[in-house]
N, C-alpha and C positions, 0 to 999 in steps of 0.2 A: 306888653312892651316888646318891640323887636330886639332881638339879640344884636350885639355890636358886630360889625365886620372885623375881620382880622387880616392885616396886611403884613406878611412876613418878608421883609426886604433882606436880601442875602447877596453876598459877593464872594468871590473866590480869591483867597490869598491876600487879604487885607491886613497889613501890620497895624496892630491896635494903637500905636502911637502916631500913626500917619493920618491924623485928623486935627484940624486947628482947635477943636474943642478939647482935644486930649493934650494940647500944649505943643504940637509941632510948630516950629518957628516960621515955616514957609508955606506948607501945603494949604490950599484953600478948599474948604468943604462946607460951604454956607448952608446947604440943606441938611446935612447930618448935624451941623452945629445947631440948626433950628430944632431938630428933633430932641437933641440933648438939652437945649434950653427950655423946652416945653415938656421934658420928661426926665428920665433918670438914666445916667450912664454908669455902667459897671466897669470899674477899673481892674477887677480881678475875675474876669470871665475867661474860661479855658475851654478849648476843644477837647473831646475825649479821644481823638485820633488825629495825627498831624498830616493826613493826606485826604484827598477829596471824598471819595465814595464812602469809606467807613465813617468819616465825620458826618456826612449828610444823613446817613442811615441813623446815626445816634440822635441827631437833632429831630428827625422826622418820626422815629419810633420811640424815643425816650429810653433806649436800651444801650448798654455799654457794648463796645466791640467784642469783648469776651463772651457776651451773651448772643448778640446777633451773628457773630462769626465771620464778618467780612473784614479783611485787612488789606485787600488789594483794590484795584480799580475795576469798576463795573461788577461782573459776575452774574451768575444765573439768578432767577427769582428765588426767594426763600423757600427751602424745602418744606418748612412748616409755616402755618399762618403767622404773619407778623403785622400787627396793627400799625397803620400810619396815621398821621394827623388827618390826612385827606379822608380816609375811610371813616375815621371817628367823627369828624365834624360833619361829614355828609349825613351820617346817621342821625344827627341832631338838627337836620333841616338846612344845613348850609349848602350853597352851591360852591363848588371847589375848583380851583385852577392851579395848575403847575406850569410855570412859564420860565423860559430861559435855559440856563445850563442845568439840566436835571442831574446827570452823572450818577444815577442810582441804578440798581439792578433792573434790567429791562422788564417791564410789565408788573413791577411791584406796586407802583403808585398810580400808573396810568388808568387802570380800570375804575379807580375811585375819584376821578376828576372829570367834570363835565367839559372843561376847557384845558387842552394840553398844547403848549407851544414849545416844542423841543428845538432849541436854538441850533444845535449841532446839525440838525436835519433841515430846518426851515430857513435859517439865515442864508446859507449858500444858495438855496433855491430862489430866495428873494433877490440876491445879488445877480444871479443868472438872468432873472427877469428884467432887472434894471440895466443889464449890459455891463455889470461891474464884477463879474465872477473872478477875473484874473487879479483883482485888487483885494481879494479876501485876505484879511489880516492873519488868518491861521496859516497862511503860507510862510509867515515869519518863523514858524517852528523849524524851518530849515536852517535858521541862523542868519540868513541874509538880511532880513528886515528888522530883527530884534533890536530894540533900543533906538529905532528911528521913527520918524513920523509916518503914520498910515497914509496910504494912497487913497483911502476912502474919505470923502467929506463926512463931517459929523452926522449930517442928516441921513446917511446910509449906514452908519456904524451899528454894530450889534446892540449898543446901549440904546440908541434912539428907537430902533425897531422893537426892542423889548418893551420900552416904555409905551410905545403905541399899542402893542399887544396887551399890555396890562390895562390900559384904558379901555380897550375893546372888551376885556373880560369884566371889568367893573361895570360897564354899560350893558352887559349881558347881550353882546352882539355876536355875530358870527353865524356859522351854519346852525340849523335847528338842533343838531345833535350836540353842539357846543354850548347850548343855552340851558340855564336852570330856571326854576320858578321865578317869575318876575316879582320883585319885592322881597325875596328871601335874603337873609344875611349871607355874606360871602366870605370865603377864606381863600386868600391868594398867596402862593409862594412865588415871589418874583426874584429869580436867581440870576444875577449878573455873572458873566463868565470871566470878568476881569476885576481887579488889576493883575490877575494871573498873566504870565507871559504867554504869547509874545508881547513884549512891551512896545506897542505900536499905537500911541494915542493919535487921534485926528487933531487937526488945527481947530480952534486956537490953543488946545490943551497941550499939544506937542511943544509949543514954545513958551509955556508958562514958567518953566523952572530951568533957566540956563544952567548947564552943568557946572560952569566955572563959578557960579554964585551960590551953589548949594552949601548949606550947613550940614556937614556929614556927621553921622554918629561915630563913636570911637571904633576902631577896627582891631584893637589889640596889638597885633604885629604890624609894623609899618609896611606900606605897599610901595612897589616901585612905580615910577611915573606912568608907565604904560598900563599897569593894572589899575591904578587909581583913575586914570582917564576913562577906562572902560567902565569901571564901577560907577563913576559919576554920570556917564551917559545912560547907563541902565537905570539908576535911581531917578534921574531927571525924567525919563520916559515913564517910569513906574508912578511917580507922583502925578504926572499928567493924566494917567489912567484913573488914579484915585479921584481926581477932580472931574474927569469925564463921567465916571459912574455917579458921582454926587450930582452932577448936572441932570442926568437922566432921572435920578430919584426926584429931583425938583420938579420935573415935568409931570410925574405921577402925582406928587403932592398938590401941584397947581390944579390939576383936574379935580381931585377930591375936594379942594377948597371951593372951586367954582360951582360944583354941584351940591355942596352942602353935606357931602359924605364924610368929610374929615372929622367932624365932631361926633361921628358915630363909628369911628374906626380905631381899633387897637393897632398900633404900629410897633413892630420890632425890627431892629437892624442888627445883623450879625454876619459873621464870615465863617467859612469852614476851617480855616487855619490862617496863619500869618505868612510873612515874607521877611527875609533878612533885611531888605531895603537899605543895604549898606552896612548894617551891623556885622561885626566880625569880618569885615572886608568882603562880604558875600551878597549875592542876590538870589532870588528864587527860594527854594526851601530844602534842598538836599540835606539828609541827615538831621532834619529839623527838630526831632523830639529832644535833642540835647540842649536846646536853647529856648527860652521863654518867648523870644521874638516870633517863634513859629507856633508855640502851644497856646499863647495868650491871644484872645480875639476881641475885636470890638463888640460891644453889646449895649444897645440903647433901647429903651422901652418908653413909648409915649402913649398915655391913655387919654381918651376924651375926658373933658372936664367933669361930666356926669358920673364917671366911674372912679372918681377920687384920685386922679393922677396928681402928681406934684412936679414942678418944673425946676430945672437947673440944679438937680441933685447929682452929686458924684458919690457913688457907693463903693466902699472897700470890701463889701461882702463877697465871699467866694460863690461863684455860680459856674455851672457846667452846661455843656450842650444838651445833655439829657434832661436838664431842668426846664427847657423851653416849652416842651409839650405840656407837662402838667400846669405850668404857669399860665399858658394861654387858655387852657381849659378853665382854670379858676377865674381868670379875669373875665372870660366870656360868659361865665355862669353855667358852664357845662361840667358835669361830674368828671372827676379825674379817673381815667380807666386804670384798673388794677394791673394792667400789663406793663406800665411804665416803671422804670427804676429811678427816674429823676425825682427831685424834690421841688415843689412849687415855691417860687420866691415872690408870689403875688403880694404877700404882706409887706415885703420890702419895697416893692414898686408903689404900693398905696401909702406906705408910711404908717401902717396900722400900729398904734401904740401897743407895745408888749408882744407883738407877733414875732416870735423867734423860731417858729416851727420849720420854716424853710431855709434857715441860715446854715450854711456849711462852714466847716473850719478848714477844709482842704479840697483840692481839685485833682482828679486823676486823669492822666493821659496815658494811653497805651497803644503800642503797635506790636507787630509780630516779633520784634527783636529787642525791645527795651520798654521800660515803664518809667513814668515820672509822677511825682507827687509835689504839689505846691501848696504853701500856706501864704498868707499875706507877707510874711517876712523871709521865708526860706523856700528853696526848691531842691529836690533830690532826684537824681536820675540813676536807675539801675541798668547797667549795660551787661552784655554777654560777650562770649568769645574772647575773653581776656582783656576786654576794654575796661579802662578804669571807670569806676562809678564817679558821679559828680555831685557836688554840694555847693550851693550858692547862697550867700547871705544877701537877699534882695534889698534890705535897708541900706547896707553899706556899698553894695555892688549891683546896682539895678541893671547894668549892661551885661552882667554875668561874664566878666573878664577873668575872674580869679576862682578857680576850682579849689574849694577848701577841704576836699575829702581827706587829704593827708595831714591837715593841720591838727596837731594834737589838742589844741584848744577847742576844736569843734567835734571831738570824738563822740561826746555824749549826744550832741545834736544829730550827728550822722546816724547813730544807733536809733535815736528816737524817730527820725524820718524814715529809716528803713523799716522799722516796726509799723509805722503808720501806713507806709506803702503796702506792706504785706497784708495788713488788715483790709485795706481798700481793694486790693486785687482779689483777695479771697471772697469778698462780698460782692464784687462786680459780676461774678458769674452766677446768673439767676438759674437755679435748677428747675427743670421741667419734669414733673413726675406724672405717672399714670396710675390710676386705681381702677381696676376692673375694665381697663381699656378706654377709659374716658379721660379727656384733658381736664385738669382742674385749675381753678383760679386761686392762686396763693396770695395772701395779703403779706405785705412786708412792713416791718417797722422801720424806723428812721435810719438804722445802720444797714439795712438791706438784708437782714436775716429773716427767714421765714417765721411767721407767727401762726402756728397751727390753730390757735384759738380763734383766729379770724378767717381761716380758710373757708372758701365759699364753694357752692356747687359748680358744676361744669361751666366753663367760661367760653363763650363763642369766639372770643378774640384769640384764643390759643388753639 
């Protein structure tokens, strides 16, 4: 029996509440809603790092930032071998494709992909060929265009071109070097560069959410009229981009449905991190680890009917970015590599009775300057340089407007969360040891500690 295909849909900076299936009162995301209705949506999914590159590496390697060592953007290739999803699935007979905003260390994943479409390089060249180079939305980073409608028509947007390239990969088209074995299962990472700024949606998406009609989240402190007007303009454009990405996802799903591939394809949708999207009176993500609006991410998994998927389920289980790699392996029937630190939540996706092995009780997010731990009901942030630590009761304060760290009634909870954070941080750093000059494959038990009884011989992935 042919292995299932894997479609890993990804976006940059998508606030987890900004989907209609997540309860947002205005944003329209019919295609993500469809995936959620036919699959499972995780309400407590967290990124392991709140900026692009480190988060993407954690997803694609199954390793925490404190193990893979990347905390900034881009960076050189890993000094030591670091197995990616592409390398691993390719070794099990998959043809692999990385498409869109890669934003990973150069030449880490590319050698293991038959098909590479790097949007940062290719989309400007496409626009130049179409005579539209001066309309490139990335010029909005200068600040002039941000929060306004794109000058590009939707059919030339980066979303449309990426959807077209994804279809080309699925159809095994392109130059001979870009093709894999015909009939082989495929693994595709389709990574949209938005709703990350510049917030420049094309029409009709730019006009979908008039700024003066928006239902805004609480800001904590009141804003003056000028600041509120700017915030509304940015959130209006941000929601337009969310719908624009959703529409492009629909184009890919339509192709899979037309060709009969949909019911042999595992689909995951996630994002590298969130966006304020108006919360706390902000947009973008600056200083974001302090708030759940940045650390919590959308996560939807849809299985083909034959793999035991269940539809319309909303799970409160804790999942992390590092868990996606082992989960996809288990769902696809591929052995989970011993290099990953994540825990498979395939049993939760399938609804397997009594399968508790992959369930977490907390989620860790770390960057170079602070660490955060979340449970379904609480979140704790450890800050440095004299900044006050943070404690939020998510059941009573889901918008995180009240820091309870100095509340004497929460002293025991603060101590408990700090201890939990210390344990998780200590276990997140995976030791690499050598014996007689050889790299060795270490088995880890559920809490991340080395289990010498299960250590194995030399491991080619390290």
